[in-house]
Legacy VTK file of the C-alpha trace (Angstrom):
# vtk DataFile Version 3.0
C-alpha trace
ASCII
DATASET POLYDATA
POINTS 270 float
-23.764 -4.378 -47.957
-26.777 -4.277 -45.589
-25.732 -7.486 -44.026
-22.228 -6.107 -43.386
-23.495 -2.871 -41.858
-25.942 -4.878 -39.663
-22.899 -6.999 -38.503
-20.677 -3.958 -37.990
-23.154 -2.037 -35.982
-23.731 -5.141 -33.828
-20.025 -5.434 -33.168
-20.076 -1.930 -32.125
-22.964 -2.470 -29.708
-21.162 -5.556 -28.321
-17.974 -3.743 -27.687
-19.858 -0.715 -25.842
-21.351 -3.271 -23.709
-18.399 -5.286 -22.967
-16.153 -2.399 -22.574
-18.055 0.800 -22.223
-14.942 3.088 -22.018
-13.193 1.777 -25.298
-15.395 4.112 -27.501
-15.910 6.967 -25.102
-12.216 7.158 -24.120
-11.090 6.876 -27.880
-13.227 9.489 -29.308
-14.553 11.790 -26.751
-12.886 15.295 -26.233
-13.432 17.304 -23.150
-12.438 21.103 -22.393
-9.343 21.342 -20.176
-7.051 23.748 -18.348
-3.447 23.399 -18.861
-0.830 24.878 -16.446
2.831 25.180 -17.342
4.528 25.738 -14.053
7.847 25.589 -12.412
8.465 23.997 -8.860
11.385 24.484 -6.575
12.519 20.888 -6.592
10.616 18.973 -8.982
11.313 21.181 -12.010
9.045 21.984 -14.714
5.421 20.722 -14.752
2.482 20.318 -16.946
-0.822 20.080 -15.164
-3.871 19.183 -17.252
-7.317 19.464 -15.348
-10.940 19.173 -15.869
-13.318 19.784 -12.925
-13.033 16.007 -12.092
-9.793 14.820 -13.367
-5.959 15.790 -13.203
-2.679 14.722 -15.065
0.601 15.760 -13.863
3.619 15.420 -15.960
6.793 15.910 -13.727
9.751 17.340 -15.306
11.655 15.439 -18.109
12.063 12.063 -16.243
8.815 10.649 -17.977
6.745 10.356 -14.746
3.037 11.079 -15.268
0.399 11.194 -12.224
-3.242 10.726 -13.033
-6.403 10.799 -11.187
-10.186 11.266 -11.716
-13.297 10.898 -10.482
-15.423 9.256 -9.212
-13.286 6.966 -7.286
-10.102 9.167 -7.743
-7.736 6.085 -7.821
-4.295 7.522 -8.497
-2.044 6.150 -11.300
1.559 6.711 -11.787
3.140 5.621 -14.883
6.588 6.303 -16.677
6.874 6.856 -20.459
10.477 5.571 -20.500
9.866 2.377 -18.484
6.491 1.674 -19.723
5.390 0.782 -16.136
2.369 2.039 -14.284
1.075 1.620 -10.707
-2.188 2.445 -9.398
-3.354 3.027 -5.854
-6.268 4.379 -3.637
-6.359 8.123 -2.919
-6.057 7.211 0.667
-2.566 5.332 -0.113
-1.357 8.099 -2.217
-2.065 10.703 0.482
-0.246 8.512 3.174
3.062 8.654 1.016
2.700 9.958 -2.575
5.688 9.270 -4.660
8.107 6.820 -2.879
11.086 8.702 -4.509
10.229 12.069 -2.908
10.885 11.822 0.928
8.356 13.195 3.269
8.939 16.835 4.013
7.622 19.426 6.139
5.521 16.754 8.088
5.341 18.850 11.237
3.073 21.419 9.497
0.407 18.756 8.979
-1.723 19.933 11.744
-1.396 23.822 10.907
-4.605 25.150 9.740
-5.017 26.757 6.210
-6.514 29.879 6.509
-8.610 31.718 3.706
-7.732 35.636 3.996
-9.773 36.626 0.829
-9.621 36.829 -2.979
-7.156 39.032 -4.831
-5.906 39.484 -8.512
-2.677 37.825 -8.836
-0.870 37.989 -12.350
-3.894 38.900 -13.812
-6.106 36.175 -12.666
-8.587 35.861 -9.628
-7.011 34.016 -6.923
-8.226 32.631 -3.604
-5.546 33.654 -1.010
-4.872 31.193 1.925
-1.967 31.225 4.578
-0.693 28.220 6.273
-0.475 29.482 9.998
2.638 28.628 11.869
0.822 29.385 15.159
0.814 26.258 17.280
-2.477 27.246 18.916
-3.955 28.469 15.416
-6.423 25.833 15.032
-7.920 26.232 18.529
-7.964 29.933 18.105
-9.737 29.749 14.817
-12.400 27.438 16.376
-12.912 29.832 19.143
-13.259 32.709 16.602
-10.056 34.359 18.272
-7.278 35.969 16.049
-4.091 34.010 15.092
-0.924 35.103 16.511
1.165 35.717 13.267
4.385 36.638 15.325
5.125 33.069 14.535
5.326 34.432 10.848
3.334 33.175 7.638
4.586 29.694 7.236
3.248 29.709 3.918
1.197 31.547 1.238
-1.070 29.725 -1.367
-2.422 31.680 -4.355
-5.236 29.176 -5.569
-7.093 29.474 -9.065
-10.231 31.089 -8.420
-11.149 30.634 -12.076
-10.904 27.076 -12.393
-13.103 25.259 -9.917
-13.399 21.626 -9.435
-13.142 18.473 -6.872
-11.135 18.952 -4.124
-9.462 15.764 -4.743
-7.490 17.138 -7.838
-5.781 19.572 -5.358
-5.122 16.720 -2.876
-3.381 14.740 -5.448
-1.098 17.727 -6.445
-0.451 18.874 -2.993
0.622 15.357 -1.841
2.945 15.428 -4.638
4.498 18.526 -3.477
4.633 17.166 0.134
3.006 20.222 1.565
-0.366 20.417 3.410
-3.619 20.255 1.343
-5.739 23.201 -0.028
-9.082 23.325 -1.652
-8.058 24.219 -5.432
-5.225 24.001 -7.697
-2.302 26.387 -6.756
-1.001 29.190 -9.067
1.745 30.127 -6.692
3.188 28.806 -3.579
5.598 30.643 -1.125
7.011 29.138 2.107
8.347 31.109 4.967
11.623 30.318 6.559
11.788 31.639 10.075
14.545 31.239 12.788
12.085 29.528 15.237
9.224 28.138 13.253
8.148 27.753 9.626
8.392 24.833 7.496
11.919 24.054 8.395
12.679 25.682 11.693
16.325 25.390 12.974
16.958 22.390 11.089
18.173 24.260 8.034
20.234 26.580 10.199
18.152 29.652 9.209
20.058 32.863 10.118
17.085 35.268 9.266
13.515 35.366 8.435
13.004 34.881 4.715
10.580 33.530 2.098
10.912 31.608 -0.942
8.601 31.135 -4.026
8.336 27.277 -4.399
5.923 27.245 -7.182
5.075 29.612 -10.049
2.868 29.461 -13.108
4.398 30.230 -16.404
1.406 29.795 -18.572
-2.276 28.977 -18.605
-4.379 27.768 -21.646
-7.789 25.992 -22.514
-8.392 23.631 -25.285
-10.068 20.414 -25.949
-8.323 17.156 -25.436
-9.399 13.536 -25.645
-10.412 11.704 -22.520
-7.477 9.399 -23.095
-5.418 12.130 -21.741
-6.352 10.874 -18.250
-5.604 7.044 -18.990
-2.639 5.006 -19.036
-1.777 4.387 -22.775
-1.978 0.682 -23.918
0.948 -1.614 -23.572
2.083 -0.608 -20.157
3.173 -3.453 -17.424
1.602 -2.926 -13.889
4.741 -2.715 -11.524
4.944 -4.059 -8.028
4.731 -0.617 -6.410
5.244 2.962 -7.667
9.019 3.104 -6.800
9.641 0.338 -9.474
7.981 3.039 -11.785
9.697 6.137 -10.869
13.156 5.197 -9.740
15.762 2.448 -10.957
16.050 -0.783 -9.134
19.422 0.023 -7.822
18.157 3.434 -6.242
15.210 1.787 -4.908
17.392 -0.772 -2.956
19.645 1.890 -1.764
16.638 3.801 -0.287
15.573 0.512 1.557
19.030 0.200 3.089
18.951 3.566 4.168
15.547 3.435 5.831
16.457 0.187 7.350
19.627 1.577 8.749
17.930 4.359 10.284
15.489 2.048 12.042
12.522 3.784 10.305
11.037 0.496 8.298
8.984 0.696 5.202
5.991 2.216 6.850
7.774 5.514 6.922
7.464 6.154 3.365
5.752 3.585 1.387
2.311 2.740 2.922
LINES 1 271
270 0 1 2 3 4 5 6 7 8 9 10 11 12 13 14 15 16 17 18 19 20 21 22 23 24 25 26 27 28 29 30 31 32 33 34 35 36 37 38 39 40 41 42 43 44 45 46 47 48 49 50 51 52 53 54 55 56 57 58 59 60 61 62 63 64 65 66 67 68 69 70 71 72 73 74 75 76 77 78 79 80 81 82 83 84 85 86 87 88 89 90 91 92 93 94 95 96 97 98 99 100 101 102 103 104 105 106 107 108 109 110 111 112 113 114 115 116 117 118 119 120 121 122 123 124 125 126 127 128 129 130 131 132 133 134 135 136 137 138 139 140 141 142 143 144 145 146 147 148 149 150 151 152 153 154 155 156 157 158 159 160 161 162 163 164 165 166 167 168 169 170 171 172 173 174 175 176 177 178 179 180 181 182 183 184 185 186 187 188 189 190 191 192 193 194 195 196 197 198 199 200 201 202 203 204 205 206 207 208 209 210 211 212 213 214 215 216 217 218 219 220 221 222 223 224 225 226 227 228 229 230 231 232 233 234 235 236 237 238 239 240 241 242 243 244 245 246 247 248 249 250 251 252 253 254 255 256 257 258 259 260 261 262 263 264 265 266 267 268 269
């Protein structure tokens, strides 16, 4: 019996040296915050976070987005197709999910402005606005007031009670295709204006209006295994994230549309 125990301990030590995450990921639990959210076009989301990791379950289509420090490589996998694709954070920031077309790109230079903290739905939030004034960045740098006659192009309520690495929010906001902010959002509202805002005249806006595009339905804290932020065993690496998230025929259709428009692959998949 002693000889077997010595052999078993030696085997565990060898496993820990060869694959140091095998034991830690399988056994260790970490405290997480779980958000149940509803998004305007992505549907129901479950966002699980630690200070240095995030997992986003998108609707009912089986798509999961993972990222964690220190390298913040982003992985997309699909529980139905049992495929995954991983990429650098820089690559993810350049396009996000291929199946979601780049929207609101003209807002990328508008500054995110912190206007203080407030209680929102019983939780302390950091309040930000996405300023639509085209000269707002220069004005803020010069400590001049922003001309809000252009309207508040966006309002962000960020969770002030769950601080962590900025990269968590970067991953999430890239999925939403709206400008980045410092922390995880509890609520997002966009501003539709006749002559400015996210969409401008392209949507034939008849009057100024705002619309909530993200709301948080519930928040809870619990312990979950580290494997929550890892791809399950048995998944095959795909050629790109479109193979993971959309069907082959639909992927080919997108390729044809983009080619016909003369935009090329670099428009949405680099």
